[in-house]
C-alpha positions as CSV (number, residue, x, y, z in Angstrom):
1,M,0.1,0.3,-0.2
2,T,1.6,3.4,-0.9
3,K,1.1,6.2,1.2
4,P,-0.5,9.7,-0.4
5,R,2.5,12.0,-1.4
6,L,1.9,15.7,-0.6
7,S,3.4,17.6,-3.0
8,S,3.1,21.1,-4.0
9,N,4.2,23.5,-6.6
10,V,5.0,26.3,-4.4
11,S,8.4,27.5,-3.3
12,P,9.1,27.9,0.2
13,P,10.4,31.5,1.0
14,L,13.1,33.5,0.8
15,R,14.7,34.7,4.3
16,V,17.1,37.1,4.3
17,D,18.8,38.2,7.7
18,L,21.1,41.4,6.8
19,G,22.8,42.5,9.8
20,P,25.7,45.3,10.5
21,S,28.2,45.0,8.2
22,R,31.7,44.5,9.6
23,A,33.6,45.2,6.4
24,L,31.8,48.6,5.8
25,S,32.6,50.0,9.3
26,I,36.7,48.8,8.9
27,A,36.2,50.9,5.5
28,L,34.3,53.6,7.3
29,V,36.6,54.0,10.1
30,A,39.8,54.1,7.0
31,I,38.2,56.7,5.2
32,G,38.2,58.8,8.7
33,V,41.8,58.6,9.4
34,V,42.4,58.4,5.4
35,A,40.8,62.0,5.5
36,G,42.6,63.3,8.7
37,V,45.8,62.8,7.3
38,G,44.9,63.6,3.9
39,L,44.2,67.2,5.1
40,F,48.4,67.6,5.6
41,L,48.6,67.3,2.2
42,T,46.5,70.5,1.9
43,D,47.2,74.3,1.7
44,L,45.2,74.3,5.1
45,P,46.6,77.1,7.8
46,I,48.7,74.2,10.4
47,V,46.0,75.2,13.0
48,A,43.4,74.2,10.8
49,T,44.8,70.9,9.9
50,C,45.6,70.2,13.1
51,A,42.0,71.1,14.1
52,A,39.9,69.2,12.1
53,A,42.2,65.8,11.6
54,P,41.1,64.5,14.5
55,A,37.6,65.4,13.8
56,C,37.4,63.6,10.6
57,A,38.7,60.1,12.8
58,L,36.5,60.9,15.0
59,W,34.0,61.2,12.6
60,G,34.7,57.8,11.0
61,F,34.7,55.8,14.4
62,V,31.3,57.9,14.9
63,L,29.5,56.4,11.9
64,A,31.1,52.9,11.6
65,R,29.5,52.5,15.5
66,G,26.2,53.6,14.0
67,E,26.8,50.7,11.4
68,R,27.4,48.3,13.8
69,A,24.9,49.5,16.0
70,R,22.2,49.0,13.2
71,M,20.0,46.2,14.2
72,T,19.1,43.1,11.8
73,R,16.4,43.2,9.0
74,R,14.0,40.5,8.1
75,F,13.8,40.4,4.6
76,V,10.3,37.3,3.8
77,L,10.4,37.5,-0.3
78,H,7.3,35.2,-1.3
79,A,7.6,33.8,-5.1
80,D,4.3,35.7,-5.6
81,G,6.0,39.2,-5.0
82,R,4.8,39.9,-1.8
83,V,7.9,40.9,0.7
84,V,7.7,41.3,4.2
85,V,10.3,43.5,6.3
86,D,10.8,42.6,9.9
87,D,6.7,41.4,10.5
88,A,5.3,44.4,7.9
89,P,4.3,44.1,4.7
90,A,6.8,46.1,2.3
91,E,5.7,47.6,-1.0
92,D,7.8,47.6,-4.6
93,L,10.9,46.3,-3.7
94,R,14.0,47.0,-5.6
95,V,17.4,45.1,-5.6
96,D,20.0,46.7,-7.5
97,W,23.5,45.2,-7.6
98,Q,26.8,46.8,-7.6
99,G,29.2,43.6,-8.2
100,P,28.5,41.7,-5.0
101,V,27.1,44.6,-2.8
102,A,23.4,44.7,-2.4
103,S,21.1,47.4,-2.5
104,L,17.5,47.2,-1.5
105,T,14.9,49.6,-1.5
106,W,11.7,49.6,-0.5
107,T,8.4,51.4,0.6
108,R,6.6,50.6,3.5
109,D,4.1,53.7,5.6
110,A,4.2,55.6,2.6
111,R,8.3,56.0,3.2
112,R,11.3,54.8,0.8
113,Q,13.7,52.9,2.9
114,R,16.7,51.8,1.6
115,L,19.3,48.8,2.8
116,V,22.9,48.1,1.7
117,A,23.9,44.6,1.7
118,W,27.8,43.9,1.8
119,P,29.1,40.8,1.0
120,D,29.4,39.9,4.8
121,V,26.5,39.7,5.4
122,L,25.3,37.8,2.8
123,D,26.8,35.1,2.0
124,A,27.3,33.4,-1.9
125,A,24.5,31.5,-2.0
126,Q,22.2,34.2,-0.4
127,R,23.2,36.7,-3.6
128,R,22.2,33.8,-6.2
129,E,18.7,33.3,-4.0
130,L,18.3,36.8,-4.5
131,R,19.3,37.4,-7.7
132,L,17.0,34.7,-8.8
133,W,14.5,36.4,-6.8
134,A,14.8,39.8,-8.4
135,L,15.0,38.2,-12.4
136,T,11.9,36.1,-11.6
137,R,10.0,39.1,-10.1
138,L,11.5,41.3,-13.3
139,S,9.9,38.3,-16.1
140,R,6.7,38.2,-14.7
141,A,6.3,41.8,-14.7
142,A,7.7,42.4,-18.1
143,P,5.4,43.1,-20.7
144,A,4.9,40.5,-23.6
145,A,6.9,40.9,-26.6
146,V,4.8,40.2,-29.2
147,A,1.7,41.8,-30.4
148,P,-1.5,40.1,-28.9
């Protein structure tokens, strides 16, 4: 006697957790320090340079600390195009790519929100799944290429 198979054509939703990026934090600190050092190569008076250089480095540390304190955002991307961000529905999710860096932009509560996913936050398998999800969504939204 065979058991009935429970099968479904519906694929499970893609779950992506995007936390703070360590690589971005390090880059922000490095940019702040390099900016402070770079001031010494300008024609600014030495008094202004000595006052502004630590401010540049400090600002880099402040930005890095803000990135490290950023909360983890949970994206649930359904096959039918529905998007849930942090347990609340979102509309018009757009994924743009610059190499391995993904930029996610969406609308929630009539406000446009944006998040950049660096490679240390989004591994290769998740990047591939996110690209496939975005491609299937674009192919559904595209109009027919031939006349009816």
